[in-house]
ROSE-4610 file (N, C-alpha, C; in Angstrom, 1 decimal, always signed):
// ROSE-4610
residu = [M/M/M/G/G/G/R/R/R/S/S/S/P/P/P/F/F/F/P/P/P/T/T/T/P/P/P/P/P/P/T/T/T/N/N/N/N/N/N/P/P/P/P/P/P/A/A/A/G/G/G/A/A/A/R/R/R/P/P/P/N/N/N/A/A/A/P/P/P/T/T/T/P/P/P/T/T/T/S/S/S/A/A/A/A/A/A/A/A/A/P/P/P/G/G/G/A/A/A/P/P/P/T/T/T/R/R/R/T/T/T/G/G/G/A/A/A/V/V/V/E/E/E/R/R/R/R/R/R/T/T/T/L/L/L/V/V/V/V/V/V/G/G/G/R/R/R/G/G/G/I/I/I/S/S/S/V/V/V/Q/Q/Q/G/G/G/T/T/T/V/V/V/Q/Q/Q/D/D/D/A/A/A/E/E/E/R/R/R/L/L/L/V/V/V/V/V/V/E/E/E/G/G/G/T/T/T/V/V/V/E/E/E/A/A/A/S/S/S/M/M/M/I/I/I/H/H/H/A/A/A/A/A/A/E/E/E/L/L/L/S/S/S/V/V/V/A/A/A/Q/Q/Q/G/G/G/G/G/G/V/V/V/F/F/F/R/R/R/G/G/G/E/E/E/I/I/I/E/E/E/V/V/V/E/E/E/D/D/D/A/A/A/E/E/E/L/L/L/A/A/A/G/G/G/T/T/T/I/I/I/D/D/D/G/G/G/T/T/T/L/L/L/T/T/T/V/V/V/R/R/R/G/G/G/N/N/N/L/L/L/T/T/T/V/V/V/R/R/R/S/S/S/T/T/T/G/G/G/R/R/R/L/L/L/I/I/I/G/G/G/K/K/K/T/T/T/K/K/K/T/T/T/R/R/R/R/R/R/L/L/L/Q/Q/Q/V/V/V/E/E/E/D/D/D/G/G/G/G/G/G/Q/Q/Q/I/I/I/T/T/T/G/G/G/H/H/H/L/L/L/E/E/E/M/M/M/I/I/I/T/T/T/E/E/E/G/G/G/A/A/A/A/A/A/R/R/R/P/P/P/P/P/P/A/A/A/G/G/G/E/E/E/S/S/S/V/V/V/V/V/V/S/S/S/S/S/S/R/R/R/P/P/P/A/A/A/L/L/L/P/P/P/S/S/S/T/T/T/A/A/A/E/E/E/T/T/T/A/A/A/T/T/T/S/S/S]
num = [1/1/1/2/2/2/3/3/3/4/4/4/5/5/5/6/6/6/7/7/7/8/8/8/9/9/9/10/10/10/11/11/11/12/12/12/13/13/13/14/14/14/15/15/15/16/16/16/17/17/17/18/18/18/19/19/19/20/20/20/21/21/21/22/22/22/23/23/23/24/24/24/25/25/25/26/26/26/27/27/27/28/28/28/29/29/29/30/30/30/31/31/31/32/32/32/33/33/33/34/34/34/35/35/35/36/36/36/37/37/37/38/38/38/39/39/39/40/40/40/41/41/41/42/42/42/43/43/43/44/44/44/45/45/45/46/46/46/47/47/47/48/48/48/49/49/49/50/50/50/51/51/51/52/52/52/53/53/53/54/54/54/55/55/55/56/56/56/57/57/57/58/58/58/59/59/59/60/60/60/61/61/61/62/62/62/63/63/63/64/64/64/65/65/65/66/66/66/67/67/67/68/68/68/69/69/69/70/70/70/71/71/71/72/72/72/73/73/73/74/74/74/75/75/75/76/76/76/77/77/77/78/78/78/79/79/79/80/80/80/81/81/81/82/82/82/83/83/83/84/84/84/85/85/85/86/86/86/87/87/87/88/88/88/89/89/89/90/90/90/91/91/91/92/92/92/93/93/93/94/94/94/95/95/95/96/96/96/97/97/97/98/98/98/99/99/99/100/100/100/101/101/101/102/102/102/103/103/103/104/104/104/105/105/105/106/106/106/107/107/107/108/108/108/109/109/109/110/110/110/111/111/111/112/112/112/113/113/113/114/114/114/115/115/115/116/116/116/117/117/117/118/118/118/119/119/119/120/120/120/121/121/121/122/122/122/123/123/123/124/124/124/125/125/125/126/126/126/127/127/127/128/128/128/129/129/129/130/130/130/131/131/131/132/132/132/133/133/133/134/134/134/135/135/135/136/136/136/137/137/137/138/138/138/139/139/139/140/140/140/141/141/141/142/142/142/143/143/143/144/144/144/145/145/145/146/146/146/147/147/147/148/148/148/149/149/149/150/150/150/151/151/151/152/152/152/153/153/153/154/154/154/155/155/155/156/156/156/157/157/157/158/158/158/159/159/159/160/160/160/161/161/161/162/162/162/163/163/163/164/164/164/165/165/165/166/166/166/167/167/167/168/168/168/169/169/169/170/170/170/171/171/171/172/172/172/173/173/173]
x = [+7.9/+6.5/+6.6/+7.6/+7.4/+7.5/+8.2/+8.9/+8.2/+7.6/+6.6/+6.7/+6.0/+6.8/+6.6/+6.4/+6.5/+8.1/+8.4/+9.5/+8.9/+9.6/+9.8/+9.7/+8.7/+9.0/+9.9/+10.6/+11.4/+10.7/+12.1/+11.5/+12.2/+11.3/+11.9/+13.2/+13.6/+14.8/+16.4/+16.9/+18.1/+19.2/+20.0/+21.1/+21.9/+21.8/+22.8/+24.2/+24.5/+25.7/+25.3/+24.3/+24.4/+24.0/+24.2/+23.7/+22.5/+22.0/+20.4/+20.2/+19.2/+18.5/+20.0/+20.6/+21.6/+20.9/+21.2/+20.6/+20.9/+19.5/+20.3/+20.8/+20.9/+21.3/+20.5/+19.7/+18.4/+17.3/+17.7/+16.8/+16.7/+15.3/+15.4/+15.1/+15.7/+15.7/+14.0/+13.7/+12.8/+11.9/+10.9/+9.9/+10.4/+11.5/+11.1/+13.1/+13.4/+14.7/+15.8/+17.1/+17.7/+18.7/+18.9/+19.1/+20.5/+21.6/+23.0/+23.0/+22.4/+22.8/+22.3/+21.5/+21.2/+19.6/+19.7/+18.1/+17.0/+15.4/+14.6/+14.0/+13.5/+12.7/+11.1/+10.4/+9.3/+7.7/+6.7/+5.6/+5.0/+5.5/+4.9/+3.7/+2.8/+1.8/+2.0/+1.7/+1.9/+0.7/+0.4/-1.0/-0.2/-0.6/+0.4/-0.5/+0.0/-0.9/-2.2/-3.1/-4.4/-4.9/-4.4/-5.0/-5.7/-7.2/-8.2/-8.1/-8.0/-8.1/-9.4/-10.3/-11.5/-11.5/-11.2/-11.5/-11.0/-10.7/-9.5/-8.1/-7.1/-5.5/-5.7/-5.3/-4.1/-3.1/-2.0/-1.1/-0.1/-0.2/+0.7/+1.8/+3.2/+4.3/+4.4/+4.2/+4.9/+3.3/+3.0/+2.3/+2.4/+2.6/+2.8/+1.7/+1.5/+0.2/+0.4/+0.3/+1.0/-0.9/-1.8/-3.1/-4.2/-4.5/-6.1/-6.4/-6.4/-6.7/-8.3/-8.8/-9.9/-9.7/-9.7/-9.8/-10.1/-10.7/-10.9/-10.0/-10.1/-8.3/-7.3/-6.3/-5.2/-4.1/-3.4/-1.9/-0.9/+0.4/+1.2/+2.5/+3.7/+5.2/+5.3/+5.1/+5.1/+4.0/+4.4/+3.2/+3.9/+4.0/+4.3/+3.2/+2.8/+2.0/+2.8/+2.9/+3.9/+2.7/+3.6/+2.9/+1.4/+0.6/-0.4/-1.3/-0.9/-1.6/-2.5/-3.7/-4.6/-5.0/-4.7/-5.2/-6.2/-7.4/-9.0/-9.2/-9.3/-9.4/-9.0/-9.0/-7.8/-7.2/-5.9/-4.0/-3.4/-3.0/-2.1/-0.8/+0.2/+1.8/+3.0/+3.8/+5.3/+5.9/+6.2/+6.4/+5.7/+5.4/+5.1/+5.7/+5.6/+6.3/+5.1/+4.7/+3.8/+3.8/+3.8/+4.1/+2.8/+1.6/+0.1/-0.5/-1.8/-3.0/-3.3/-3.8/-4.0/-5.5/-6.4/-7.7/-8.6/-8.4/-8.9/-8.5/-8.0/-7.3/-6.3/-5.0/-3.6/-3.0/-2.6/-1.8/+0.1/+0.8/+1.5/+2.7/+3.3/+4.0/+5.4/+6.1/+7.3/+7.5/+7.8/+8.0/+7.1/+6.9/+5.7/+6.6/+6.1/+7.2/+6.2/+5.8/+5.4/+5.7/+6.0/+6.7/+6.2/+6.8/+6.6/+4.8/+4.9/+3.6/+2.7/+2.5/+1.8/+0.6/-0.5/-1.6/-1.7/-2.4/-3.2/-4.1/-5.6/-6.7/-7.4/-7.8/-8.5/-8.0/-7.6/-7.1/-6.1/-5.1/-3.7/-2.8/-2.7/-1.5/-0.5/+0.7/+2.0/+3.2/+4.2/+5.6/+6.0/+6.6/+7.6/+7.1/+7.0/+7.0/+7.7/+7.7/+8.1/+7.8/+7.6/+6.6/+7.9/+7.3/+8.7/+8.1/+8.3/+7.6/+7.0/+5.8/+4.4/+3.4/+4.1/+3.4/+2.0/+1.1/-0.6/-0.7/-1.4/-1.7/-3.3/-4.3/-5.6/-6.1/-6.6/-7.4/-7.3/-7.3/-6.6/-5.5/-4.7/-2.9/-2.9/-2.2/-2.1/-0.6/-0.1/+1.6/+1.6/+2.0/+2.0/+3.1/+3.4/+4.7/+4.1/+5.5/+5.2/+4.9/+4.2/+3.9/+3.5/+2.9/+1.9/+0.9/+0.5/-1.0/-1.8/-3.2/-3.6/-4.8/-5.2/-6.4/-7.9/-8.5/-9.6/-10.8/-11.5/-12.0/-13.1/-13.2/-13.7/-12.0/-11.2/-10.2/-9.2/-8.7/-7.6/-6.1/-5.2/-3.6/-3.2/-3.2/-2.2/-0.9/-0.2/+1.4/+1.8/+2.9/+3.5/+4.4/+4.7/+5.3/+4.9/+5.6/+4.5/+4.7/+3.6/+3.4/+4.1/+5.1/+5.7/+4.7/+5.2/+4.6/+4.7/+3.1/+3.2/+3.9/+3.7/+4.5/+4.0/+2.5/+2.5/+2.9/+2.9/+3.4/+4.3/+5.5/+6.7/+7.2/+6.5/+6.6/+6.4/+5.5/+5.3/+5.8/+6.6/+7.8/+8.7]
y = [+8.9/+9.2/+10.4/+11.5/+13.1/+13.0/+11.8/+12.1/+11.6/+11.8/+11.5/+10.3/+9.8/+8.2/+8.7/+10.2/+10.5/+11.5/+11.1/+12.3/+13.7/+14.3/+16.2/+16.5/+16.9/+17.4/+18.7/+18.3/+19.6/+21.1/+21.7/+23.4/+24.0/+25.2/+26.0/+27.0/+26.5/+27.6/+26.6/+27.6/+26.6/+26.6/+25.8/+25.8/+26.9/+27.4/+28.5/+28.5/+29.2/+29.4/+28.6/+28.2/+27.8/+28.8/+28.3/+29.4/+29.7/+30.3/+30.3/+29.5/+29.1/+28.5/+27.3/+27.2/+25.7/+24.4/+23.7/+22.1/+21.7/+21.2/+20.7/+18.7/+18.4/+16.8/+15.5/+16.7/+15.5/+15.9/+16.7/+17.3/+16.3/+15.7/+14.7/+15.3/+14.8/+15.1/+15.4/+16.3/+16.4/+15.1/+15.1/+13.7/+14.1/+12.8/+13.2/+13.7/+14.1/+14.8/+13.5/+13.2/+12.3/+11.8/+10.7/+10.6/+10.6/+10.4/+9.9/+9.1/+8.0/+6.8/+6.8/+8.0/+8.5/+8.0/+7.1/+6.8/+7.7/+7.7/+8.7/+8.9/+9.1/+8.7/+9.3/+8.4/+8.7/+8.5/+9.3/+8.5/+7.5/+7.3/+5.8/+5.6/+4.4/+4.0/+2.2/+1.6/+0.8/+0.3/-1.0/-1.4/-3.1/-2.9/-4.3/-5.2/-6.5/-7.9/-7.8/-8.0/-8.6/-6.9/-5.9/-4.6/-4.4/-4.1/-4.0/-2.4/-2.0/-0.9/-1.1/+0.1/+0.1/+1.8/+2.8/+3.6/+4.6/+5.7/+6.1/+6.5/+6.4/+6.8/+7.7/+9.1/+9.8/+10.7/+10.9/+11.4/+10.3/+9.3/+8.3/+7.5/+8.0/+7.7/+6.3/+5.4/+4.8/+3.6/+2.4/+1.5/+0.1/+0.0/-1.8/-2.4/-3.0/-4.1/-5.4/-5.1/-7.2/-7.5/-6.0/-6.7/-6.8/-6.4/-5.9/-4.7/-3.9/-3.3/-2.8/-2.2/-2.1/-0.3/-0.3/+1.2/+1.0/+2.4/+2.9/+3.4/+4.5/+4.8/+5.1/+4.8/+5.5/+5.5/+6.6/+7.0/+6.9/+6.0/+6.2/+5.6/+5.9/+5.6/+4.0/+3.4/+2.1/+1.4/+0.2/-1.0/-1.7/-2.4/-3.3/-4.4/-5.7/-6.3/-7.6/-7.7/-8.9/-10.1/-11.3/-12.7/-12.4/-12.8/-12.9/-11.6/-10.0/-9.2/-9.6/-8.2/-8.5/-7.0/-6.6/-5.5/-5.3/-5.3/-5.3/-3.8/-3.4/-2.1/-1.7/-0.5/+0.2/+0.6/+0.6/+1.1/+1.5/+2.5/+3.3/+3.2/+2.3/+2.9/+3.2/+3.2/+3.4/+1.9/+1.5/-0.3/-0.9/-2.3/-2.8/-4.2/-4.9/-6.1/-6.5/-8.2/-8.4/-10.0/-10.4/-11.2/-12.5/-11.5/-11.8/-11.5/-10.9/-11.1/-9.7/-9.3/-8.0/-8.4/-8.2/-8.4/-7.0/-6.7/-6.1/-5.1/-3.8/-3.3/-2.9/-3.0/-2.6/-2.2/-1.1/-0.6/-0.1/-0.5/-0.2/+0.7/+1.7/+2.1/+1.9/+1.0/+0.2/-1.1/-1.3/-3.0/-3.2/-4.4/-5.3/-6.9/-6.9/-8.4/-9.1/-10.2/-11.4/-12.7/-12.5/-13.0/-14.6/-15.5/-17.3/-17.3/-16.7/-16.7/-15.4/-14.5/-13.7/-14.0/-13.7/-14.1/-12.7/-12.6/-11.4/-12.0/-10.9/-11.5/-10.0/-9.7/-9.3/-8.8/-7.1/-6.3/-5.8/-5.9/-5.5/-4.8/-3.8/-2.8/-3.1/-3.3/-3.2/-2.9/-2.5/-2.1/-3.2/-3.6/-4.6/-5.3/-7.1/-7.5/-9.1/-9.4/-10.4/-11.4/-12.4/-14.0/-14.9/-14.7/-16.0/-17.3/-18.8/-20.1/-20.0/-20.4/-20.4/-19.3/-17.9/-16.3/-17.0/-16.5/-16.9/-15.3/-15.4/-14.3/-14.6/-13.9/-14.3/-13.3/-13.5/-12.6/-11.8/-10.4/-9.8/-9.2/-9.4/-8.8/-8.0/-6.8/-5.7/-5.6/-5.3/-4.8/-3.6/-2.5/-0.9/-1.0/-0.2/-0.3/+1.0/+1.6/+3.2/+3.1/+4.0/+4.2/+3.2/+2.2/+0.8/+1.1/+0.9/+1.0/+0.2/+0.9/+0.3/-0.4/-1.0/-2.3/-1.7/-1.5/-1.0/-1.8/-1.2/-1.2/-3.0/-4.0/-5.2/-6.3/-5.5/-6.8/-6.7/-7.9/-8.0/-8.5/-8.2/-8.3/-9.5/-10.5/-12.0/-11.7/-12.1/-12.6/-13.6/-13.4/-14.3/-15.1/-15.0/-15.5/-16.9/-17.9/-19.1/-19.1/-19.6/-19.3/-20.9/-20.2/-20.9/-22.3/-23.0/-24.8/-24.3/-24.5/-24.2/-25.1/-25.0/-26.0/-27.4/-27.3/-28.9/-29.8/-29.0/-29.7/-29.9/-28.9/-29.2/-30.3/-30.8/-31.4/-33.0/-33.3/-34.5/-34.4/-33.6/-33.7/-34.7]
z = [+47.1/+47.0/+46.1/+46.7/+46.2/+44.5/+44.1/+42.6/+41.8/+40.4/+39.6/+38.6/+38.3/+37.7/+36.2/+35.8/+34.1/+33.9/+33.3/+33.1/+33.2/+33.5/+32.8/+31.7/+30.6/+29.6/+29.6/+28.3/+28.0/+28.0/+28.5/+28.4/+27.6/+27.1/+25.9/+26.2/+27.4/+28.0/+27.7/+26.6/+26.3/+28.2/+27.4/+28.8/+29.3/+30.6/+30.9/+29.9/+29.1/+28.2/+26.8/+26.9/+25.5/+24.3/+22.9/+21.9/+21.9/+21.6/+21.6/+19.8/+19.7/+18.4/+18.3/+18.9/+18.4/+18.9/+17.9/+18.1/+19.7/+19.9/+21.4/+20.9/+22.0/+21.4/+21.4/+22.0/+22.1/+21.0/+20.6/+19.1/+18.1/+17.6/+16.4/+15.2/+14.1/+12.7/+12.5/+11.5/+10.7/+10.3/+9.8/+9.4/+7.9/+7.2/+5.5/+5.6/+6.5/+6.6/+6.5/+6.5/+6.5/+7.5/+8.2/+9.3/+9.1/+10.3/+10.4/+9.4/+9.7/+8.2/+7.2/+7.0/+5.6/+5.1/+5.4/+5.7/+5.8/+5.3/+5.4/+6.7/+7.7/+8.5/+7.9/+7.8/+7.3/+8.4/+8.3/+9.3/+9.5/+10.2/+10.6/+11.3/+10.7/+11.8/+11.3/+13.3/+13.3/+13.7/+13.6/+13.6/+14.1/+15.5/+16.0/+15.9/+16.7/+16.2/+17.6/+17.3/+18.1/+18.1/+17.1/+17.4/+16.1/+15.8/+14.8/+14.4/+13.5/+13.0/+11.7/+11.8/+10.9/+10.4/+9.2/+9.4/+7.9/+7.7/+7.0/+7.8/+6.9/+7.6/+6.4/+7.2/+6.6/+7.0/+6.0/+6.5/+7.1/+7.0/+7.4/+6.0/+6.0/+4.4/+4.6/+5.9/+6.3/+6.9/+6.5/+7.1/+7.6/+8.6/+9.2/+9.6/+9.4/+9.4/+9.8/+11.4/+12.2/+12.8/+12.8/+13.1/+11.9/+12.3/+11.5/+10.6/+9.6/+9.0/+8.3/+8.2/+7.1/+7.1/+5.3/+5.4/+4.0/+4.0/+2.6/+1.3/+0.4/+0.0/+0.8/+0.9/+1.7/+0.6/+0.4/+0.2/+1.0/+0.7/+1.7/+0.4/+1.2/+0.2/+0.6/+1.8/+1.7/+2.7/+2.4/+3.2/+3.5/+4.6/+5.0/+5.7/+5.4/+6.2/+6.5/+7.7/+8.3/+8.5/+8.6/+8.9/+9.7/+9.2/+10.5/+10.4/+9.5/+9.2/+8.2/+8.5/+7.4/+7.3/+5.7/+5.0/+4.4/+4.8/+3.4/+3.3/+1.9/+1.2/+0.5/+0.1/-0.9/-0.5/-1.1/-0.7/-2.4/-2.1/-3.0/-2.9/-3.3/-2.5/-3.4/-2.9/-4.0/-3.5/-2.4/-2.5/-1.5/-1.7/-0.5/-0.5/+0.6/+1.0/+1.8/+1.4/+1.9/+2.2/+3.8/+4.3/+5.0/+5.4/+5.4/+4.1/+4.5/+3.3/+3.5/+1.8/+1.1/+0.6/+1.0/+0.6/-0.2/-1.0/-2.0/-3.2/-3.3/-4.1/-3.8/-4.7/-3.9/-6.0/-5.4/-6.4/-6.5/-6.7/-6.0/-7.3/-7.4/-8.8/-8.5/-7.9/-7.7/-7.6/-6.4/-6.0/-5.0/-5.6/-4.7/-4.6/-3.2/-2.7/-2.1/-2.4/-2.0/-1.4/+0.2/+1.0/+0.5/+1.2/+1.1/+1.6/+3.2/+3.5/+3.2/+2.2/+1.8/+1.2/+1.0/+0.1/-0.4/-2.1/-2.2/-3.2/-2.4/-3.0/-3.4/-4.7/-6.0/-6.5/-6.3/-8.1/-7.5/-8.1/-7.8/-9.4/-9.1/-10.6/-9.7/-10.3/-9.9/-11.2/-10.5/-11.8/-12.0/-10.7/-10.1/-9.7/-9.6/-9.1/-8.7/-7.4/-7.2/-5.8/-6.7/-5.7/-5.0/-3.6/-3.1/-3.5/-3.5/-3.2/-2.4/-2.6/-1.7/-1.3/-2.4/-2.3/-3.3/-2.6/-3.4/-4.2/-4.9/-5.9/-6.4/-6.1/-6.5/-6.9/-8.3/-8.5/-9.8/-10.2/-11.2/-10.9/-11.8/-11.4/-12.6/-12.8/-14.0/-13.8/-14.5/-14.6/-15.7/-14.7/-15.3/-16.1/-16.7/-18.0/-18.7/-18.5/-19.6/-21.0/-21.4/-22.8/-23.9/-23.0/-23.8/-23.8/-24.9/-25.5/-24.7/-24.5/-23.7/-24.4/-24.3/-25.6/-25.2/-26.2/-26.1/-24.9/-24.7/-23.8/-23.9/-23.0/-23.5/-23.9/-24.3/-24.6/-24.0/-23.8/-22.4/-23.4/-22.7/-23.3/-23.4/-24.4/-24.2/-24.1/-22.9/-23.0/-24.0/-24.8/-25.7/-24.8/-23.7/-22.8/-22.4/-22.6/-22.0/-20.6/-20.1/-18.5/-18.2/-16.6/-15.6/-14.7/-15.3/-14.9/-13.0/-12.7/-11.1/-10.6/-9.1/-8.3/-8.1/-8.2/-8.4/-9.8/-10.8/-11.9/-11.8/-11.1/-10.8/-10.3/-9.0/-8.6/-9.1/-10.2/-10.8/-11.7/-12.7/-13.5/-13.3]
């Protein structure tokens, strides 16, 4: 009973014989610095299954949604919505992977991947889009292009590519 169930926090005193200001084996890499594997460690917020968060999220570089998040404008580098996860609100990211549901406004400056279980409802802007068979997009989708002339207000851009047949049309063909 004399021992604390919590580990003792590290002290700032270096061990005897250690060089001052030398890195210790337990020191962690700074956020945003490359790790030994070459991957960049990002400040990550994980909202776990069964957890609901409502409000403002600041300074999270990576947002992982396994539960429910309702938030106004969020800026992050990476968004991952797991199967069963729900994001409601507005978010702007570099890259996004969607296996759950996003209901709101999503802007992706890089890659957006909608997995087979993913549902995207609302307004979306993205540079690159990949949708697996079964993935759903409902609402307004706009592709971000470099140097493309914007249509005058009230006019829409019409693609010259023929539409791909839907799953129902392919199954009956």
